N, C-alpha and C positions, 0 to 999 in steps of 0.2 A: 218242350217250352214251359209246360205247367210247373215242372220242378224248379227250373231256374227262376220263374216268377215267384213261387212260393217262397223260395230262399230270400228274394229281394224283399217281399212282403214281411217276412220274419225280421230281418234287420231294420226295415223301415219302422216297424212297430216297437221292436225291443231296444234297438240302438239308435234310432231317430237318423238313420242314414238317408241322406238326400241325394248323394252323387253316386252313379252306378256306371262302372266302366266294364263292358263285356269284352273279355280278352279271348278271342277265338272267332273263326270264320264260319260262315254258314255252308252247308254241305249242298252242292249242286244236285246230288242224287235225290235229294228230297224236293227239289223244285218241281211243282206240278205241271209246269209248262202250260199247254192249252187244255189240260184235263180240267173237268168241272167237279172232280172227286178230291176231297181234302187229302193232303199228303200224309204219308206214314213216316213218323220220325224214328230212325233206328239207332241213333247214337253209336255209330260204328267207327267214328274217327276221333282220335285222341285230341285233336285240335277243334273240335266242333262245339260251337255255341249256337243253337239253332235260333232262327228268327221265327216269328209267327206269320204264317200265311193266312190272311184275312180275306173272307168271302167278299169279292168286289167285282161282280160282272159288269159288263157295259150295259147302260141302259138306254142304248139306242141300236138301231139295226146294224149288227156288225157280224162278219162271217165268224162262226165259231172257231175256225181254224187259227184266226188272228186274236181271239179274246183270251187272255190269260186267266180270267175268272178270279184269281187270288192275287192280292198285293202283299209282298213281304214287308214287314214293319216291326221295328223295335218299340213303337208307341205302346205295344202290349206290355212292355216291362216298365212303362212310365205310369200309365193309368191303372192304379192297383185296386179299384173298387169293382166288385163282382168278378166274374170269370170269364167275361167276354163270349159266353155261350149260354145265354138265359134259357133258351129252349132245349138245350141238350142235344142237339142234332149233329154236333161235330163240326159245324160250320161256324167259325168264330168271327166275331166282329160284324155281324149282319146289321143291316139297316132295319129300321122298323118296317120296311117293305116286305122283308124277308122272315122277320121274327116278330115276336110279340111286343118288343121294345128295341130301342137302339142299343145293341150289345156292346158297343165300344164305350170305354170310359175316357172322355176327352180331357178331363181335368188331370194334369200330371201331378203325381205325389213325389216323384224323384226325376232327376235329370239324367238321361241315359245317353251314352256314347258307346262306340265299339271300336276296338282295335282288331281288324280282321286277319289276325296272324295264324299261320299254320306251322311255323317253326320257331324254335327258340331264338334264332337270328333275327327273325322278322320282329318278334316282340322286343328284343333288345334294342334294335335300331329305332323303332318308334318310340319307346320309352325314353331312350337316351335323347332323341330329338326333342321331345316335349320338355324334358328336364332342362336341357340347354336353352331352349326358348324362355322358359319361365325364369331361369337364372339371369339370363340377359334382359328379359322383361323390356323390350323396346318401347319407347313412346310411339304412338300411332302418328306417323307423319305422311306417309304415302299410301294411295289406294288406287288400284287399277279398276276402271269401269270399261267393261267389254260388252258390246252390243252388236249382235248380228241381225240381219233381216229375218222376221219370223213368218211373214205371209205377203205374197204378191198381190193376189186378187182383192183381198181386203188389207190394204197396206198396213202392216204392223212391224214396228222395229224395237229391238231391244233397248236401243238408245233412248227411246221414250221413257222407260223405266229409270234408266240411269240418270237422265237429265232431270227427271222429277226429284230424285234424291238430292241433286245439287241445287236446283232452283227453290225448292221448298225447304232448303236448309236442314234436311234430315242429316246430311253429312256436314258436321260443323266446319267452319272456315279454317280452323287450325290443321285440318287435313288437306294435304295437296293431292288433287285427283289427276290422274293421267287417263285420258279417254281414247279409246280405240273403237271405231264404229265401222261397220262394213259399208254403209252408204257413203261414208267419206273416204273409203279406200285404205284406212290405216289399219284395219283389223286383218291380221294374217298370223300363220304359224310362226313366222320368224320375228315379227314385231312383238308378239306376246313373250317369246323367250328372251328377247333382248330387253324388254321393259322390266321383267322380273328380275333378271340379273343386274341391271342398271340401277333400278330404284329400290330393290329389296323391299317390296311393299308388304305391310303387315295385313292388309285386306284386299281381297278381289271379289267384285260383284259382277257376274256375268249373266247375259240373257241371250239364249240362242236355242236352236234345235240340238239334240244330243243323242248318243247312243251309249252302249256299254263301254265303248272304248275311246270316246272322244266328244268334244264340242264342235258343232259344224257351222260353216258359213253357209248361207242359203244358196243352193244350186252349185256349190263348190266343195272344197275339201275341208278338213278340220283346221281349226286355230289352236286347239290343244288336243293332244292324244296320249296314249299310254307310253309313247316314246318320249314325250316332252321331258319327264323328270330326269332323263339321263343328261340333259344339257343344262340343268338348273343348279346353282350353287348359292342359295339364298337362306335366309334365317329361318323362315317358316311363316305360312300364310294361313289366315282363315278365309276360306274360298266358299261363297254361296253361289251355287250354279243353278240357275233358273233354266232347266232343260230336262228332257226325257233321259232316264235310264243311267245317267253317268255315275250314280251311286249304287248301281245293282251289285251288292256285294255277295249276292247268291248266284252270280254268273259262273260259268264253267271255268273261266280264267279271271284274272284280276280286272276289275272294272277301272274306269279312269280314276276314281276317288281313292281306290285301293292303291293303285300304282303311285299316286301322288303322295299318299300317306306312308308308303313303305320305302320311299326314297330316303336314304340314310343321311344325305347332306344337303337337303333342301326341299323344295316343293311345299307341301302343306303340312301344318300341324294339325289342322281340323278342316275337314271337307264336308260340306253339306250338299247332298244331291239326292235326285229321286231314284228310287229302285225300279220304278216302271214309268209309264207315260206320265208327264205332267201337262196339264191342260190349261189353255189360255183363251181369253176372248180376243177377237181380232178387231182391227180398227180402233175407233175412238173408245171402244169399251174395254180396251186392253187393261187398264189399271183399276176397273171397277170391281174386279173379283178374280177368282181362280188364282193361278200362280203369279200373275203380275202383281196383284195386291198382296199375296203372301210375301213376295220379295220385299215390297215397300215396308210391310209391317215387321219383318225381321230386323231391317236396318233402323227402324224407329224404335224397336225394343232395345237394340244395341246402344244407339247413340242417345236418344231422348229419355229413356227410362232407367238408364244407368246399369242395365244388366250386361255388362261388357264381358260376359262369358258364354260360349256357344250353346251350352245346354239350356240354361233358362231363356236365352234369346229365342231358340228354335221352338220350344215347347210353349212358351207364353204367347209368342207370336201366333202360333197354330190356335191356341186357346181363344185369344182375342178374335181370330178370324171366325171360329166356329160359333162363338157366342154373340158377335155383333155384326158380321158381315156375310155369312154364308147364307145364300138365298134359301136353300133347302138342304139340310145335312143328309137327308135320305137320298139326295141325287148322288149316284155312284161316282161321277165325275169329281164332285166336290170331295168325297171321301177319299178318292184315290190321291188327290193332291195332298191331303192332310196326312195320309198314312204313308205315302211314298217318300216324302222328305225325311231323311235320317242323317245322324251325325256319325261319320267316320273320324274318330278322334276323341279326345278327352273333354267331357262336358264342362270341366271345372277350370280349363285353361284362362288365366287372367289376361285381359288386353287393356288394362287400365286400372284405375282404382275401382275395385268391384264391390257389389253388395255382398255382404257376408250374413250368415245367419247364426242366431243365438238361441238356445233352447232353455226356457225357464220351467223348472218342475213346480207345478202347483198341487198343493194337497187340499183335501176338503176342509173348508173353513177359511180362516184368515191366513193371509200370506203377506209378508212384508218384502216387497220385490223392488227392483230397478231395471232399467233397460241396459244391457251390456254394451249396446252399440247405439250409435247415433241413428235414429230410425229414418227410414227412407221417406215416411210420411208421419207427422206428429198428430194427426187427427185420431182421436181415441177410437173411433170406429174402424179405422185402418189398422191401428196397432192391435186391437183386440179381436179383429175379424177371425183369426184362427181358432178362437175359443168361444165363438157365438154360442149362447145358450148354456154355457158352462160356468157363467159367473153371474152374480147378481149386484154387488156394490163394489165401488172403488173410490178411495179417499186419498187426497194429497194435502199435505201441510205445507204451505207455501209462505215464505216470509218476504215482506216488502219493507223497505226502509224509508221513512220520511223524516220531516224535521224533528219529530218527536221520538225518533228512534225506530227500532225495528219492531214489526208487528206480525204475528203469525195468523193465518187464516186457513180454515178447513174448507176445501172444495171437494165435491163429491159428484158422482154420477151413478145411475143404476141402469140395469139392462133387463129387459123383459120382452115376451112375446105378447102381441095383441090378439084379439079374437080371430083374426084372419091368418094367424100364424107367422106375422112378420115381426122381425126383431127390431126394437127401439132402444135407443140410449137417451136418457134425459139427465139434466142436471147441469151445474155450473162448471164442472170439470170438462173441458173440451179438447184437451191435448195431453199427450204423454211425452215427456222429454227425457233425454239422458241426463244423469247427474242429479236427478231427483228420486225420491222414494215414494212408494205407493202401497197402501193397504188394499188388497183386493180379496174378496170373499169368493171362493171357488165352490161350486156346487157338487163337484166331483173331482177326483184326481184326474189331472190333465197336463198338457204341455203347451206353453205359449211359445210359438216360433216367431222371432222378431227378426226381420230383414232390415238391413241398414249398413252403415259404414263404421269402420274403425276410426277413420278420419275422412273428413269431406273431401271429394276431389275437387281440383280446380283452386282458384284463388280464394281460399277460406282459412281463416285463423283457427288453429287447434282449440278445442273447447276448454273453457275454465268456469269454475262455478263458485260464486261468492257464498260465503257463510257467515253468520252473524253471532254475536255474543248470546249465549243461551243455547236452547236445544234447537237442533236442525235435523230434518229427515233427509239423509244423504244418500245418494244412489252411488253404485260402484260401476263405473263405465270401463269395462274390461271383459274380454272373453276368456281370460286367463286368470287363475288365482294369483294373488299377489300380496305380499306382506303389507299390512295396513300403513306402516310408516313409509313404505316405498310409494304407495299410492298417494298419500296425502302430502308427502313432501314436507316442505317447510311449515305447512299448516298443522302438521302433527304436533308441533310445539305448543299450539294453543288449545289442544284437545284436552278436556278433563275426563270425560266418560265416553265410552262407546259401548252401545247395548244392542245385542242381536236377538231376534225372535226365531224360535224354532218351531215351525208349523206342525212337525211331527208330534211334538210333546206339548205344544202351546204354552212354552215357557220362555221367559226372557233370561238373558245371562249377560254379564260383563265380558267385553272382548278386549284382549291385550293387542296393542298395535304391533307386537312382534309376532302375531299369528296372521294366517292368511284371510284376506277377504275373499268371498265366494261369488263368482259371476251369477247375476240374477238376483242377489240379495240387496237389501238396503239396510241402513243402520242409523239408529238414533245416536246423535253425537252432540255433546255439550262442548261448546267453544268458549274459552275464557275471554276472547276478544274477536272482533271482526277479522276475517281472513279470506283467502282465496285458495281453492283447490285447483291445481293445474296437472291433471293426470299424465303420466309418462306415455310416450308412444308406445303402441303395441309392439310385442316382440316379433 
């Protein structure tokens, strides 16, 4: 696993890779089972992409025969700080109870998914299904909510979680939900197959007990199992399964998530399930923590925060749980829930207007920049958060027009650490917006990653930017190079001068509108008269 992770680290640092798709299965021969000794990785299968077995023993009285001691997780490939073995004892990801520090890096640097293929045919089927789904790119209209009984003595029902998503409007009203709950008698193996084939849902959210091969009704059989994909002919589902072990891709045969993902003509495009036990609180505490709350946080990330891609939704919801809700992250049950839920599928699959990322290269000294996307948040502290401590000043030339004509004003902000090491931003410049240019002073060479939209989702008018007679500091809102005259459109006829600043030479030069504008750059432009820039749609 170290070699795979080091490769990811290289591409993350050198090529700014953010999306990682592991194509290959985990080798069951390396599964430590009930041994408390770390596995030996042999790399003797051509299809093998190992997972990391993290030290995660039960922290209550549990017969060693039934304690797996290690939890397989691809989180190891997402959190790239450190080596997950600070004390060098060969037991990776130990809590602070077992090591000098918490060895896991819970802050994801990349979004990781896995296609657990062992043959060329399996890879081809999974990739073709993903491509077909993305080309079709269906609008989210239907979602199945599946809830089984979880506990009898302390009455706990999966439907409690699903109804919470509806009643708290986590699921927006434009999505039609189809509910199948065990206590109402509607949840069964047949009803789930029929519902998927009838409604072709884009999303499925289930809560139940589970095993490597299925999702279970309480005290009864399965309502989904590894034979289900044979009867499904749907477009493709994002399925979040709150259950034990249904995502155990290191099992001796295909787990449920693998069977669903390998189905060539339907089932899932992305399956999120646990590789080992998933723990929950019983009764009225069900949604206060553990996997009940993790389920809610995932769908909040998906619908409310605009991260309509499985990779960011999974890892950011986990990070939110760790930093905000976890009672004690040293508690092994808390850790197992965070580690065990993994993505079988493509982390980048879009399920709606998705957040995109743009990278701006900053050089030491002054840089003239603009935002290539519409930022998710325009607050200056949010936009510049990725480069905290790496810049000192930022200026913006903003023009307002009144009765006496247009007037330009400089707004500024500065960033610095106080005596307690806390980062503060002060000044009159409070926001950073697309379409505008900014002078920023970088203290070192660095990269600003901006998350946002090419175009805003929902009922929103595409952006346009007014410009005025005289000099304007104009941003270039595009993630792709484009001829200046194409970007400016009709406004190009009113342009007299375009000036570019090169931060590597610290020189200005005139730019011809027949040359390309560069994402992340801003330009001084002199307009002969007032006009409006209406950028073309992204390619």
